[in-house]
C-alpha positions as CSV (number, residue, x, y, z in Angstrom):
1,M,0.0,0.0,0.0
2,A,2.8,2.4,0.8
3,E,4.5,1.7,-2.5
4,S,1.4,2.6,-4.5
5,S,1.0,5.8,-2.4
6,A,4.6,6.8,-3.1
7,A,4.2,6.1,-6.8
8,L,1.0,8.1,-6.9
9,L,2.8,11.0,-5.1
10,V,5.6,10.9,-7.7
11,V,3.2,10.9,-10.6
12,I,1.3,13.9,-9.1
13,L,4.6,15.8,-8.5
14,I,5.8,15.2,-12.0
15,G,2.5,16.3,-13.5
16,A,2.5,19.5,-11.3
17,L,6.1,20.2,-12.3
18,A,5.3,19.8,-16.0
19,T,2.3,22.0,-15.7
20,Y,3.9,24.8,-13.7
21,M,7.1,24.7,-15.8
22,W,5.1,25.7,-18.9
23,R,3.1,28.3,-17.0
24,A,6.3,29.9,-15.7
25,L,7.8,29.9,-19.2
26,G,4.6,31.6,-20.5
27,V,4.8,34.2,-17.8
28,A,8.5,34.8,-18.6
29,L,7.9,35.2,-22.3
30,S,4.5,37.0,-22.2
31,G,6.1,40.5,-22.1
32,R,8.0,39.8,-25.3
33,I,5.1,38.7,-27.4
34,D,3.3,41.2,-29.6
35,P,-0.4,40.5,-29.1
36,D,-1.2,41.9,-32.6
37,G,1.6,40.0,-34.3
38,P,1.1,37.6,-37.1
39,V,2.0,34.5,-35.1
40,V,-0.5,35.3,-32.4
41,R,-3.2,36.0,-35.0
42,W,-2.4,32.7,-36.7
43,V,-2.6,30.8,-33.4
44,A,-6.0,32.5,-32.7
45,C,-7.3,31.5,-36.1
46,V,-6.2,27.9,-35.6
47,A,-7.9,27.9,-32.1
48,Y,-11.1,29.2,-33.6
49,A,-10.9,26.6,-36.4
50,V,-10.4,23.7,-34.0
51,L,-13.3,24.9,-31.9
52,A,-15.6,25.2,-34.9
53,A,-14.6,21.7,-36.0
54,L,-15.4,20.3,-32.6
55,I,-18.8,22.0,-32.5
56,A,-19.6,20.8,-36.0
57,R,-18.6,17.2,-35.0
58,M,-20.7,17.3,-31.9
59,I,-23.7,18.4,-34.0
60,L,-23.2,16.2,-37.0
61,L,-21.4,13.1,-35.6
62,P,-22.2,13.0,-31.9
63,V,-21.1,10.1,-29.6
64,G,-23.2,8.7,-26.8
65,S,-26.7,9.7,-25.9
66,L,-26.6,12.9,-28.0
67,G,-26.5,10.5,-31.0
68,E,-30.0,9.4,-30.2
69,V,-31.4,12.9,-30.8
70,P,-32.4,13.5,-34.4
71,V,-30.0,15.6,-36.4
72,A,-32.7,18.1,-37.3
73,S,-33.3,18.8,-33.6
74,R,-29.5,19.3,-33.0
75,L,-29.3,21.7,-36.0
76,L,-32.4,23.6,-34.9
77,A,-31.1,23.9,-31.3
78,A,-27.8,25.2,-32.6
79,A,-29.5,27.8,-34.8
80,I,-31.7,29.0,-32.0
81,A,-28.7,29.1,-29.6
82,L,-26.8,31.2,-32.2
83,A,-29.8,33.6,-32.7
84,A,-30.2,34.0,-28.9
85,F,-26.5,34.7,-28.6
86,Y,-26.6,37.5,-31.1
87,L,-30.0,38.8,-29.8
88,A,-28.5,39.0,-26.3
89,R,-25.7,41.2,-27.7
90,R,-23.1,38.3,-27.9
91,H,-23.7,37.2,-24.3
92,L,-22.3,33.6,-24.2
93,P,-24.2,32.3,-21.2
94,V,-27.5,33.2,-22.8
95,G,-26.7,31.4,-26.0
96,V,-25.5,28.3,-24.2
97,A,-28.5,28.2,-21.8
98,V,-31.0,28.7,-24.6
99,G,-29.3,26.1,-26.7
100,G,-29.3,23.6,-23.9
101,V,-32.9,24.2,-23.0
102,T,-33.9,24.0,-26.7
103,L,-32.1,20.8,-27.3
104,T,-33.6,19.3,-24.1
105,L,-37.1,20.2,-25.1
106,L,-36.6,19.0,-28.7
107,S,-35.2,15.7,-27.5
108,Y,-38.1,15.1,-25.2
109,W,-40.6,16.2,-27.9
110,A,-39.1,13.9,-30.6
């Protein structure tokens, strides 16, 4: 039992070291990075593209219980969530809440 606890502690410490090492490096380099530079803009574009791809995958090719909801319901809930997001002056929690409630209601209705 003591050996497994020691091994677990070593794994936690290595994980913490890896995490905090990269954070410290980020803090040290953050003053030298131009936030309007081409590299930062490229990274932001890639991040938005990955997020859009993940959302599209969740809507079109879901895994688990979301796959039991008809695709028309998922698309309609996404469209209503997007409309609510913009109608609420780009307030993200409103869009997420409206989308979640809409998807829940549509899945129970279907």
